[in-house]
C-alpha positions in Angstrom: 8.0 149.2 166.8 11.0 147.1 166.0 10.9 143.4 166.7 13.5 141.5 168.7 15.0 140.0 165.5 15.2 143.4 163.9 17.1 144.9 166.9 19.4 141.9 167.0 20.1 142.0 163.3 20.9 145.7 163.6 23.3 145.1 166.4 25.1 142.4 164.4 25.6 144.8 161.5 26.2 148.1 163.4 28.6 147.0 166.2 32.0 148.6 165.9 35.3 147.2 167.2 35.3 150.0 169.8 32.2 148.6 171.4 34.2 145.8 173.0 35.9 146.1 176.4 39.3 144.6 177.1 37.8 141.5 178.7 35.9 140.6 175.6 38.9 141.3 173.3 41.0 138.9 175.4 38.3 136.3 175.5 38.0 136.4 171.7 41.7 136.0 171.2 42.2 133.1 173.6 39.1 131.3 172.3 40.6 131.5 168.8 43.9 130.1 170.1 42.0 127.3 171.9 39.9 126.3 168.9 42.8 126.5 166.5 44.7 124.1 168.7 41.7 121.7 168.7 41.6 121.9 164.8 45.2 120.9 164.7 44.9 118.0 167.2 41.7 116.8 165.6 42.9 117.0 162.0 43.3 113.3 161.6 40.6 112.0 163.9 38.3 109.2 162.8 36.3 110.1 159.7 37.8 113.5 158.9 40.0 112.4 156.0 37.0 110.8 154.3 35.1 114.1 154.7 38.0 116.1 153.3 38.3 113.7 150.3 34.6 114.0 149.6 34.6 117.8 149.6 37.7 117.9 147.4 36.0 115.6 145.0 33.0 117.9 144.7 35.4 120.7 143.5 34.1 124.2 143.1 35.6 127.6 143.6 38.9 127.6 145.5 37.9 130.2 148.1 39.1 129.1 151.5 41.9 127.0 153.0 41.3 123.6 154.6 43.3 123.9 157.8 46.2 121.6 158.4 45.7 119.4 155.3 45.8 122.3 152.8 43.9 122.7 149.5 41.0 125.0 148.9 37.3 124.6 148.3 34.1 126.8 148.5 34.0 128.7 151.8 30.8 127.0 153.1 32.3 123.5 152.7 35.7 124.5 154.1 34.0 126.1 157.2 32.2 122.7 157.7 35.5 120.8 157.5 37.4 123.1 159.8 34.6 123.1 162.4 34.4 119.3 162.3 38.1 119.0 163.0 37.8 121.4 165.9 35.1 119.3 167.6 36.8 115.9 167.0 38.1 115.3 170.5 35.4 117.4 172.2 38.2 119.6 173.6 37.4 123.1 172.4 36.0 126.1 174.4 32.5 125.6 175.8 29.9 126.9 178.2 28.1 130.1 177.3 27.9 132.6 180.2 25.0 135.0 180.2 24.3 137.3 183.2 26.3 135.1 185.5 24.8 131.8 184.4 26.8 129.1 182.7 24.9 127.2 179.9 25.9 124.0 178.2 27.1 124.9 174.7 29.7 124.2 172.0 29.4 127.4 170.1 33.0 128.5 169.5 34.0 125.6 167.3 31.4 126.8 164.8 31.7 130.6 165.2 35.5 130.8 165.2 35.7 128.6 162.1 33.0 130.5 160.3 34.7 133.8 161.0 38.2 132.6 160.0 37.1 130.8 156.9 34.9 133.6 155.5 37.3 136.1 156.8 40.0 134.6 154.5 37.7 134.9 151.5 37.1 138.6 152.3 40.7 139.1 153.6 39.6 141.1 156.5 41.6 142.6 159.3 42.1 141.2 162.8 39.8 143.9 164.2 36.9 142.9 161.8 37.5 139.2 162.6 37.1 139.9 166.3 34.0 142.0 165.7 32.3 139.5 163.5 33.1 136.7 165.9 31.9 138.5 169.0 28.5 139.6 167.4 27.9 136.0 166.3 28.8 134.6 169.7 26.5 137.1 171.3 23.6 136.3 169.1 23.9 132.5 169.7 24.4 133.0 173.5 21.4 135.2 173.8 19.2 132.8 171.9 20.4 129.9 174.1 19.8 131.9 177.3 16.3 133.0 176.3 15.0 129.5 176.6 17.6 127.8 178.8 19.0 124.4 177.6 17.4 121.0 178.2 18.3 117.6 176.9 14.7 116.2 177.0 13.7 117.3 173.5 16.7 115.6 172.0 18.0 118.7 170.1 21.8 119.2 170.2 22.3 122.9 170.3 25.4 122.7 168.1 23.0 122.2 165.3 20.5 124.9 166.3 21.9 128.0 168.0 25.3 127.5 166.4 23.8 127.9 163.0 22.2 131.2 164.0 25.5 132.5 165.3 27.2 131.4 162.1 24.6 133.2 160.1 25.1 136.4 162.0 28.9 136.2 161.3 28.4 135.4 157.6 25.8 138.2 157.2 28.1 140.8 158.7 31.2 139.7 156.7 29.2 139.5 153.4 27.8 143.0 153.9 24.1 142.1 154.1 21.5 144.8 154.8 19.4 144.4 158.0 16.5 143.1 155.8 18.7 140.6 154.1 20.1 139.4 157.4 16.6 138.8 158.8 16.0 136.8 155.7 19.2 134.8 156.2 18.0 133.9 159.7 14.7 132.8 158.3 16.5 130.7 155.7 18.8 129.0 158.2 15.8 128.3 160.4 14.9 125.7 157.8 18.2 124.0 158.1 18.5 123.5 161.9 18.9 120.0 163.2 21.0 117.8 165.5 19.8 114.8 167.4 21.5 113.7 170.7 21.1 110.1 169.4 24.3 110.8 167.5 26.1 110.9 170.9 24.1 108.2 172.6 25.0 105.8 169.8 28.6 107.0 169.5 28.6 108.2 165.9 30.8 110.8 164.3 27.7 112.8 163.3 28.0 114.6 166.6 30.9 116.7 165.1 29.4 116.9 161.6 26.4 118.6 163.1 28.7 121.4 164.4 30.2 121.7 160.9 26.9 121.8 159.2 26.0 124.8 161.3 29.0 126.7 159.9 28.2 125.6 156.3 24.5 126.4 156.6 25.2 129.8 158.1 27.4 130.9 155.2 25.0 129.3 152.6 22.0 131.1 154.2 23.7 134.5 154.1 24.8 133.9 150.5 21.2 133.0 149.5 19.8 136.1 151.3 22.4 138.3 149.5 21.3 136.7 146.2 17.7 137.8 146.8 16.1 134.8 148.6 13.7 135.5 151.4 12.7 133.6 154.5 10.4 133.9 157.5 10.8 137.4 158.9 11.0 136.4 162.5 13.1 133.3 162.8 13.1 133.4 166.6 9.6 134.4 167.9 7.5 133.6 164.8 4.5 131.3 164.9 6.8 128.4 164.0 10.1 130.0 164.8 13.1 128.7 166.7 11.6 128.8 170.2 8.4 127.2 169.1 10.1 124.4 167.2 13.3 123.7 169.1 12.7 124.6 172.8 10.1 124.3 175.5 9.3 127.9 175.0 11.0 131.3 175.2 11.1 131.8 179.0 13.1 135.0 178.9 12.6 137.0 175.7 14.0 140.2 177.2 17.4 138.7 177.3 17.5 138.7 173.5 17.7 142.5 173.5 18.9 143.4 177.0 21.9 145.7 176.8 22.4 145.1 173.1 25.5 146.9 172.0 26.7 147.2 175.6 27.1 143.6 176.6 28.5 140.9 174.4 28.1 137.3 175.7 30.5 134.5 174.9 31.7 131.1 175.9 34.0 131.2 178.8 35.3 127.8 179.7 38.5 126.2 178.3 38.5 122.5 178.8 41.5 121.1 180.6 40.8 117.5 179.5 39.6 116.0 176.3 36.1 114.6 176.2 32.6 115.7 177.3 32.5 118.5 180.0 30.0 116.4 181.9 32.9 113.9 182.7 35.2 116.6 184.1 34.2 116.8 187.7 34.5 113.0 188.0 37.8 113.1 186.2 39.0 115.7 188.7 37.8 113.5 191.5 39.8 110.6 190.1 42.9 112.8 189.6 42.6 113.9 193.3 42.5 110.2 194.2 45.6 109.1 192.3 47.6 112.1 193.7 46.6 111.2 197.2 46.8 107.4 197.1 49.4 105.0 195.7 47.0 102.3 194.4 47.7 100.0 191.5 44.8 99.2 189.3 45.2 95.4 189.8 44.6 96.0 193.6 41.1 97.3 193.0 38.1 95.2 193.7 35.2 97.7 193.5 34.6 101.3 192.6 31.6 103.5 193.4 31.3 106.8 191.6 28.7 109.3 192.7 27.6 112.1 190.4 24.4 114.2 190.2 21.4 112.3 188.7 21.4 114.6 185.6 24.9 113.5 184.8 24.4 109.8 185.6 21.3 109.7 183.4 22.8 111.4 180.3 24.8 109.9 177.5 28.0 109.7 179.6 26.4 107.4 182.2 25.9 104.0 180.4 28.4 101.1 180.8 31.5 101.5 178.7 31.2 99.6 175.4 33.3 99.9 172.3 31.4 100.2 169.0 32.3 101.5 165.5 34.3 104.5 166.7 36.2 103.8 170.0 37.4 107.4 170.3 33.8 108.7 170.5 32.8 105.9 172.9 35.6 106.9 175.2 35.1 110.7 175.0 31.5 110.5 176.1 31.8 107.9 178.9 32.3 108.5 182.6 33.5 105.0 183.3 36.2 105.1 180.6 37.5 108.5 181.8 37.7 107.5 185.4 39.2 104.1 184.7 41.8 105.8 182.5 42.9 108.1 185.3 43.1 105.2 187.8 45.3 103.3 185.4 47.4 106.0 183.7 47.3 108.6 186.5 46.3 111.3 184.0 44.0 111.9 181.0 45.5 113.4 177.8 44.8 113.2 174.1 47.1 110.3 173.5 44.8 108.2 175.8 42.0 108.5 173.3 43.8 106.5 170.6 42.2 103.2 169.7 45.0 100.9 170.9 44.9 102.5 174.4 41.1 102.6 174.5 41.0 98.9 173.8 43.5 98.1 176.5 42.0 95.1 178.5 43.1 96.8 181.8 40.9 99.8 181.0 37.9 97.6 180.2 38.5 95.6 183.4 38.5 98.7 185.6 35.6 100.3 183.8 33.5 97.2 184.5 34.1 97.5 188.2 32.6 101.0 188.4 29.1 101.4 189.7 27.6 104.9 189.2 25.2 106.2 191.9 23.3 109.4 192.4 25.0 112.1 194.4 22.3 113.5 196.7 21.9 116.4 199.0 22.9 114.0 201.9 26.3 113.7 200.4 28.9 116.3 201.4 29.8 117.3 197.8 26.3 117.3 196.4 27.1 119.3 193.4 30.3 117.5 192.4 31.6 114.0 192.4 32.5 111.3 195.0 34.7 108.3 194.5 35.1 105.2 196.7 37.6 102.6 195.8 37.6 99.3 197.6 40.7 97.2 197.3 40.9 93.4 197.3 42.3 93.3 200.8 39.2 95.2 202.1 40.9 98.7 202.4 38.7 101.6 201.2 39.8 105.0 200.0 37.6 108.0 199.0 38.0 111.1 197.0 35.8 114.0 196.1 35.6 117.1 193.9 33.1 119.9 194.3 33.4 121.3 190.8 35.2 120.7 187.5 38.6 122.1 186.9 38.6 125.3 184.7 35.3 126.6 186.1 35.3 130.1 184.7 34.6 131.7 188.1 36.0 129.3 190.7 39.1 128.0 188.8 39.6 129.6 185.4 42.5 128.5 183.2 45.1 131.2 182.8 46.1 132.6 179.5 49.4 130.8 179.8 47.5 127.5 180.4 45.4 128.1 177.3 48.6 128.7 175.3 50.2 125.5 176.8 47.1 123.6 175.8 47.6 124.8 172.2 51.2 123.8 172.2 50.2 120.3 173.6 47.7 120.0 170.8 50.3 120.8 168.2 52.7 118.3 169.7 50.1 115.6 169.7 49.1 116.2 166.1 52.7 116.5 164.7 51.3 118.3 161.6 52.0 122.0 162.2 55.6 123.0 162.8 56.6 124.4 166.2 57.8 127.6 164.3 54.3 128.0 162.8 52.7 127.3 166.1 54.7 130.1 167.8 53.8 132.5 165.0 50.2 131.6 165.3 50.2 132.4 169.0 52.0 135.7 168.4 49.6 136.8 165.7 46.4 135.9 167.6 47.6 137.5 170.8 48.1 140.7 168.8 45.1 140.1 166.5 43.8 143.7 166.6 47.1 144.8 164.9 46.8 142.2 162.1 45.9 143.9 158.8 45.2 140.8 156.8 43.9 137.6 158.2 45.5 135.7 155.3 48.8 136.1 157.3 47.3 133.8 160.0 45.6 131.4 157.5 49.0 130.7 155.8 50.4 129.3 159.1 47.5 126.8 159.5 48.8 124.3 156.9 51.8 122.0 157.0 
């Protein structure tokens, strides 16, 4: 009797392009657009140039293209760099959706970059790029859904399930056998990691972890192809993924349910930079500034109510600026709400150091008290904002869910494309001509014969 990992490995390798319905084809194309835009906008974010210089200094085979900056290096290292750039402003596609349930995730920044980077090496077609991406996404999403996702153990899933998804993609594109792919999963099991302390302490390792998943997925597949072996059941083995990195596999059936018929992916396109946990409060603040004409210097006190799970996570502490201000801002409720109250919007430009250090922002952030939103509150699942002015006037605002909820308020394809264009404009690295060509190619990706045509457009 075949094990779950055997069935999942077989699905990774045997899936054909014809298996995917139109919804999944469209999803894959617009996630690629979204992630590529985030690579472009994040190209020069803090720490990225140092990483690129280091990889170039290592040398090695010139296999794959470093996006935006140009130059080539071994595929596994390039996939790491490209994935790191994609995560830099915490702006890329998110939230795995499995059987109607949204799960916190950041899978696409790893899987899209793994598929594109290794796809360049193999010079695959657009159809094979889509196929490899979707089987990798599906593998990662199923693993995530089988145990749920909790923050209590301290593992950041960009360093765990992402690496499994990347390994699936690499195994398919490198032509592994089913036995070799099982070994690759066992090999990558020994390279999983990712502590949430990287975000709690505001360090750039939060995005490196995502890149390491891309690198390790390719490396593990290459080792398996070279004859290395690993534990045969990386998921449900005695000390497999679920034993080591979760509180247990609560729903093992979801690993193989409708294999080859359903392909699960991420479904949310972020409308604002920064942690998704901030977005309902950001929407609440945006509702406030649209409704009330209040200047920041009139404000005396601000009460922000959010669910306890949000208040108590890494976005909830007071806003302080440490070594990397951009990261401190991206993962902080007080900064994001204060930014909206001051600047009436929240865009990539607001996450530059000079604007983050604006004394007016710090002054407003220090006036914000965060309280728990309880069932007694009208919008118990969203966010509530009360602003008290110096003259005693009080105004309130609320939001029941975050903008771009994939069911209640999804971004349209045109909005995703506009986000890409905005990312390009912010970065000022890729030409508008190339940007338009990228959009055209990806929207018609199934007709592209060689992915190298797309890769060439991703450098200045």
